[in-house]
TIPAMAR-221637 format. One record per atom (N, C-alpha, C): residue in three letters; z, y, x. Coordinates in steps of 0.05 Angstrom, whole numbers, plus 5000, padded with zeros to 4 digits. Each point is the difference from the previous one (the first is absolute). Layout:
N
AlaZYX;...
This chain:
115
Met548912690984;Met501450214976;Met502149955002;Thr501349905017;Thr503750105008;Thr500950275023;Asp498250005014;Asp501150285022;Asp498750234975;Val498949994988;Val498350154975;Val502250124991;Met500549804978;Met503549994985;Met502050085013;Thr501349925028;Thr500750115024;Thr501150235003;Arg497350105010;Arg499950224994;Arg500150234979;Ala499350014984;Ala500250064983;Ala502750134983;Val501349645001;Val503850004997;Val500350175025;Ser500250095023;Ser501350095010;Ser499450265007;Thr497750134982;Thr499050275011;Thr501550194972;Arg500649844976;Arg500550094985;Arg503450155000;Pro499850284980;Pro501950065004;Pro503049815002;Thr501550085004;Thr502649874988;Thr502450224983;Thr502349904990;Thr500650274981;Thr501950085031;Ala501149905014;Ala502050185025;Ala498150185001;Met497650045006;Met497550195010;Met498850194991;Leu501849994970;Leu499550274979;Leu502350134990;Pro499750255012;Pro501150174988;Pro503050064982;Cys498849864980;Cys500250114978;Cys502249744992;Gln499749785024;Gln501749654987;Gln502050225028;Thr500350125020;Thr501449935012;Thr501850325005;Glu499150204989;Glu502450234987;Glu501150064975;Ala501050134991;Ala501250044975;Ala498850084969;Ala500049814993;Ala497349934975;Ala501350414989;Asp501450104993;Asp501550225007;Asp498150194998;Leu498850045020;Leu498650245019;Leu497549964991;Phe498849854996;Phe497149894978;Phe499650094973;Phe503950054987;Phe499450084969;Phe502150304988;Ser499050185034;Ser503950234999;Ser498350094983;Glu502150124989;Glu498950374975;Glu500050135035;Arg500549975021;Arg500550225015;Arg496850035020;Pro499150234993;Pro496649965012;Pro501449995035;Ala500650055015;Ala500449865028;Ala500049805006;Asp501249784973;Asp500149815004;Asp498449885000;Leu498150004981;Leu497350015003;Leu497449995011;Glu500150295016;Glu498750015027;Glu500449795020;Ala502549945005;Ala500649905015;Ala498649715001;Ala500849864969;Ala499549684996;Ala497150075009;Lys497850284987;Lys497150025010;Lys499449835025;Val502750165027;Val498649955020;Val500349715011;Leu502449844985;Leu499949815010;Leu497349784985;Cys499050044981;Cys497849884998;Cys497150055001;Ala500250125018;Ala497850175022;Ala499349805009;Asp500949765028;Asp499949785020;Asp499449764973;Cys502050064972;Cys499549714990;Cys497549834998;Pro499449755007;Pro498149815007;Pro499150034968;Leu501449984977;Leu499049984974;Leu499950204983;Arg500250205013;Arg499050324988;Arg498149984975;Arg497549995011;Arg498750134987;Arg499449694965;Glu500549815006;Glu500949734980;Glu502550084981;Cys502150155014;Cys502250054975;Cys499250214993;Leu498050285012;Leu499350174976;Leu498249954984;Glu498349905005;Glu498249874973;Glu501249794979;Gly501849805021;Gly501049914972;Gly502150234976;Ala501450215022;Ala501250214983;Ala498650144974;Val498050075017;Val497550154983;Val499149814970;Ala499949745009;Ala498849874984;Ala502749974966;Arg502649785018;Arg501750134984;Arg501850224983;Ser499250255011;Ser500750254999;Ser502850055000;Glu500749975021;Glu502649915006;Glu501050384996;Pro502949834985;Pro501050294982;Pro501550305025;Trp501349955015;Trp500550125035;Trp499849885020;Gly501350165023;Gly500449815021;Gly497650045014;Val500149915035;Val499350045025;Val498549724988;Trp496349995002;Trp499149775008;Trp498050045011;Gly499349885015;Gly497849965020;Gly499850295008;Gly501850135010;Gly499750275016;Gly500050264980;Ala499849874976;Ala499750224974;Ala502249964983;Ile500650394988;Ile502649914983;Ile498650204974;Phe500749624981;Phe498550094980;Phe503450104983;Gln498950124987;Gln501350084966;Gln498649994973;Ala502049844992;Ala497449974965;Ala497449925006;Gly501349775013;Gly497949845000;Gly497350175006;Glu499750275018;Glu497350055022;Glu501750095020;Ile498250025020;Ile500150155040;Ile501450224996;Ile501350115013;Ile501350284986;Ile499949965050;Ala498250424994;Ala500850005039;Ala503050065014;Val501850044981;Val503150155010;Val502149894972;Lys501149905006;Lys502150064977;Lys501650224994;Arg499950094983;Arg501550295006;Arg504149874994;Pro501750235015;Pro501950014995;Pro501850014966;Arg501649884989;Arg500950044978;Arg501350294990;Gly500349974976;Gly500550334993;Gly498150265000;Arg500950204985;Arg497550085002;Arg499250215014;Pro497349985006;Pro499050265021;Pro500550215015;Arg499950005019;Arg500950445013;Arg498750074986;Lys500650264988;Lys497550194985;Lys499050205026;Asn498050095007;Asn498750145022;Asn500250334991;Thr502449995025;Thr500250304992;Thr498250175015;Glu498549935014;Glu497350165007;Glu499950104964;Ile497649835004;Ile498849894972;Ile500950224984;Thr502849904987;Thr501150124975;Thr499650345012;Ala501750065021;Ala499750245008;Ala497550224996;Thr498149825006;Thr496950174999;Thr499250024973;Ala502049904980;Ala498249894981;Ala501550164976;Thr502450125005;Thr501750184991;Thr499450295000;Ser498650055024;Ser500150135012;Ser497250264999;Ser498649764990;Ser497050144994;Ser499249984968;Ser501749694991;Ser499150154970;Ser501450084971;Ala503350165025;Ala501350084976;Ala499050265004;Pro501050204986;Pro499850284991;Pro502350075010;Ala499150265020;Ala502850195015;Ala501349974979;Pro504150155007;Pro500449984980;Pro498750344996;Ala501550084980;Ala500150214996;Ala502650214998;Ala499450215019;Ala502950255010;Ala501849934973;Ala501450035006;Ala503050104988;Ala500350344994;Pro500850024972;Pro499050284988;Pro502350115008;Ala499850305018;Ala502650135011;Ala501250004977;Leu502750065009;Leu502950084986;Leu499750275004;His499150105009;His501450425010;His503749894999;Gly500549895020;Gly503350034996;Gly501849894976;Arg499049814987;Arg501049954978;Arg501649705011;Ala502649824985;Ala499249735018;Ala498749794971;Ala498549825014;Ala499349884980;Ala502049804982;
């Protein structure tokens, strides 16, 4: 019985083996999408990844990287969008205005008179 317990304790990961314990915590709770993607990569080989993710889902973690997934408002999201207003898609905007707006009317001829 002692051998079984010794093996169980020796195979259990220590905090020194967990990336969330060895790396800066700010990386896992950053506002920068690139930092969160880096944190997800660190979680990929973590021995407690599955348990961490299950616990975060059960607790509805409000934000951060847990078990290799990004949480925002208690939900898992695929990618964190950067802060600020999203860029306008100029290609779609140009197409929409050219196809939906009527062509401007031709200016009346002034026949030599100044406007």
